[in-house]
N, C-alpha and C positions, 0 to 999 in steps of 0.2 A: 292424090288423096293421102298418101303416106305423110307428106309434109304438113298437110292440114291437120291430120291427127296428132302429129308431134307438137305442132303449135298449140293446139287445143289443150294438150296435156301440160305444156309449160304454163299456159294461162291458168289452168285449174290448180297447178302446183303453187303458182304465185298467190292465187286467191287463198289457198290453204295456209300458206305462210302468214299472210295478213290476218287471217282468221285466228290463227294460233297466237299471234301477237296480241290481238284483242282479248283472247282468253287469258293470257298471262297478265295483261293490264288490269282486267277485272278481278282476277284472283288475288293480286297484290295491292289492289286499291285501298284496302283497310289501313295501309301504311302511309297513305297520302294525308297531309294536313288539311282537314276540311275548312279551316279558317282561311288559309292562303289559296286553296284550290277547291272551292266547294262543289263545282260542277264535276270535276274529275273524281272527287271522292264519292260521287254517286254511282260510279261505274259498277260496283258490286251488284247493283240491281239487275244489270244485264248479264251477269255471270251464267245463269241457266241457259240463255239464248246461245252464247258462245260455246258453252259446254255441249249442248245438243248438236250444234253445227260441227264441232270438232269430231264428235263421235260418228256423225254421218260421213264426214270426210274419211275417217279411218276405215269405215266399212266399205266405202266406195273404192279406196285404193287397194284394199285387200282383195277385191274382186278384179279390178282392172290392172293394177301394176303394184305389186305388194311392196316394192322397195320404197315407193313414195309414202307408204303408210307410216314410215318412221317419223315423218314430220308431225303428223297428228298424234302418234303415240308418244313422241318426246314431249309435246305440249301437255298431254294428259298426265304424264309422269311427273312433270314439274309442278303440277297443280294438285297432286294427290292429297296433301293435307287440307286444301280448300274444298276439294270434292267431298272428302269425308266429313268436313264441317257442314257442308250444304246438304249432303244426303248420306248419312251413316247407314251401314248395312250390318247390323249386329244380329247374326243368325244364332238361334239357340240361346236366347236370352235367359239368364239364370233367374230363378225365383228369389225373392227377398228372404233373408233369414228372419227367424222369429224375433220379434222385438224391434224390427226396423220401423222407422217413422214414415208414414205416408204423408207426403207434402204436395199441396195443390196450389197452383197459381192461376188466376182467372180474371180477365177483364170482363166484368159482368154487364157493361154498357147500361149502368143505372138500373139493373134488374128488369129492364123493360117496365119502368116504374109505373106507367099508366095501366099496366096489366095487373089487376088485383089477384090475390091468392085466396081462392075459395074452393070448397070441395068440388063444385061443379066446373070450375075454371081455374085450375092450379097455375101458379107462376112456376114455369118449368125450370128457370134458372135457380130459383130458391130451392125447389125440390131436388134438383141435381146436387146442390151443395149439401143439403141435409142427408142425402143418401150416398154421398161419395165415399164415406168411410175414411176420409182423410183425418189426420191428427192435427194438421195445421193448414188453415186456409189463408192465402194472401190474395186480396181482391183489389182490383183497380177499377177506376170509373165507378166507384161506389157513391153514386149521386143520390142523395136522399131527397125524398119528396114524392109528389104524385099520389097515387092511391095506395102505394105500398109503404107503410109506416115503419119506423125504426123499431118500435115496440113489437110489431108483428114479426119482423125479421129475427129479432132476438128470441122470440118464442119458438119459431121454427128451428133455429139453430141452437136450441137449448142444450144440446149435447156438448157444446163448447162453452165451458164456464168462464173462460177468459177471453176478453176482446179489447181491441183498441181501434177506434174509428176517429180519424182526424183529417181536417181539411189540408189540402196542398194547393199552392198557388193562390191567386187572388179571387178565383171564381168559386163555384160550388162543388168542385171535384174533391172527392175524399179517397183515401186509401184505408183499407181495413185489414185487420188480422184477427181471425177467430182461432182459438187454440184450446186443445185439451190440456196443455201445459201452462203453468203460471207465466204471465208476462211481467217480468220484473221491472222493465223500464222501456220507454219508447220515446223517440225524439225525431223531429222532422229535419230533413236536409233541405234547406231552402236555397234554390239556385236561381231565384228571380223570375220564374216562369209565371205566366198568368193562370195556367191551368194544370201544370204538371209539377211533379215533385217526387221525393223519396222519403221513406220512413225506416228508421233502424229500430228493431226490437231486440231485447235481450230476454230469452226464455230460459226457464229452468227445466231441463229434460234429463231424466235419469240421474239426478244428483250432480249434473254438470250444466254449465250455461251453454246456450246455443244462440249465436247472433244471426238474425235474419234481416236482410235488406230488401224491402219491397219498393219497386220502382215503376214509375209511369213517366217515360221520357217524352220529349217534345214530339207532338204529332206533326204530320206534314201539312195539316190545315187545308186539305183538298176539298173543294166543293163537289157537289154532285156533277156539275159540268166538267170539272177537271177529271173526275173518274171516268166519265163517259168518253172524254178525249183520250184517256189512256187506253180504254178498251178499243176505240176506233184505231188508235195508233198500232196496236197489236194486229188488228185485222187487215188494215190497209195503210201502211206507213207512207205510201207514196202520194196520198191525196194532199192537196194544197192546204185545206183548212186544218188538217191534222198537223201538218208541219208548223203552222203558225201557233196552234194550241199547244203543241209539244214544247215549244220554246218557253211559254208561260209556265207549263207544268214542270219543266226542268228547273226553272228559276225557283219555284216554291220548294221543290225537293232539295235543291242546293242550300237554300236558306235554312230549312229545318235541319239538314245535315250539319251545318255549321253550328247551330244552336245546341244540338245534341252533343257535339264534341266537347263543349264546355261542361255540360252536365256529366258526361262520361268521365271526364278528367276529375271532376269533384268526387264522384263515386269511387273511382280508382284510388284516389288518395285516402278516402275513408277505409276502403278494403285493406290497403297497405297498413294503415294504423291499427287494424284489428289483428294483424299478424297472420291472417289466412288460416286460422284454426277454428274448428267447430263453427263454420260459416256457411250460410246459404244466401245467395243473391238471386232474386227472381223478379219477374214482372214483365210488363209490356215495354219493350225497347223501341217500338215503332220504327224498326229498321231491320233489314235482313241480317242473317248471321255473317254475311260477307260485308262487313262495314267497320268503320273506325270505332264506332261506339261499342259494338260487340267485342271487338278485339281488345280494346282498352280496358273494359270492365272485366273481361274474362281472363286477363293476364294473371298467371299464377293460379288460376282456378280450373276446374273441370266442368265442361258443358255436359250436363246430365243426359241430354238427348243424344249428343255425340257418343257418349260413353255407353249408353244402354238403350237407345232408341232405334227406330228402324224407318228408313225412307225419308221423304221430304219433310214430314211433320208440319205441314202448312197449318198455321194457327190463325191467320187472318184470311177470311174466305169470302169477302164481298168485293164487288166492283172491279173484278179482274186482278186485284192486288193479292196474288196468291203467294204469300211468303210465311216463313216461320219467324215471327217477330216477338213471340212470347218465349221466355227462357227460364230455366232453372240452372244455376251455376253453383258448384259446391267446392269447398276447400279441399286440399290434397289429402287430408286425414279422413275424409269421408268417401263413401262409395255409393253410387246410385244403382238402382235396379229397375228394369222394365219401364223406363221413362216413356210416357205416352201422351200424344196430343189426341184428345178424345173428340172425334168428329161426330159423335152421335147427337150432340145437342147443338142446335143452330139458332138459338133464340138471342144470342149476342152476336156481334160481328166478329168475335174471337171464339176460338175453341179453348177450353181449359187444357192446361198441361200439368201432368202429375208424375211423380215417381216415388219409389221407396228410397229412403236414405238411412245408412247405418255406418258405424265406424268401420274403417278398413280392417279386415282380419289380420 
């Protein structure tokens, strides 16, 4: 029995080593070129699974044989920056100073456009924006049409005297900015997508200009069947039909990851040209914070949720795809306060993300 126990311990230690290797690969996958290695570049999506497994190994070894716990602990220490990006824990978050700008980004999913806005049956997405108290609204999937008309949206959001609504891509998708501050200039960044795009706004805030980049990056184009496969894969990964479906699912994810890398490179070049001063970059990145696109766009910037948020901040909440894919990034001369993913409103497949932004003291 003594030898069997020792052998079992070595097997578990080997499994722990392999698991930690998987954790490290996921954690540093944002540095993999998605064009050359699109499948491997998707590894960041599995980071929470390997993180949880490593924590469980750590707890197990602390109880059974504490010396082996160094393997799991070493893996976690090597991934600390990635862990903080994925799940920041900012206790005792400071209140925003007086005069700070409240900034909100929200994929409104077309406002649930077939849902009218009447006193008896209000459109909750539109009501949320009206009552948000934000100074600047950046909206994605602002798809006009249905029973909710543009003139009605403008009336409800009349507290925002300045707006820019423009189409991106070749379809009917629009990005919008509603602002209490004058919008001096706006232009579209066209990167050849059928449905996605970015818009750069120059606003006049407090006697100085503020550049805002509103983004809606390439989606994964997953059908309802694909999402059902993903949920089944999480529940029973060993089943045969799931293994076949997962190959198709991974192919779609890899293709979208490769396309987003070109878009991220374009946005990163734009950010560099702006000098990273008085700059806010926001929107729906359609990928997790452990990804090439997020790392590339955020280079030289501060992730507002990492700086002043708390927890996982899951912003996409349907079909089992529980990730923070909506972001607010700010230039080094700015500081964020109380960044929040607001899970109270569920009428879009995204939650809004907001924070206060002010000059660094």
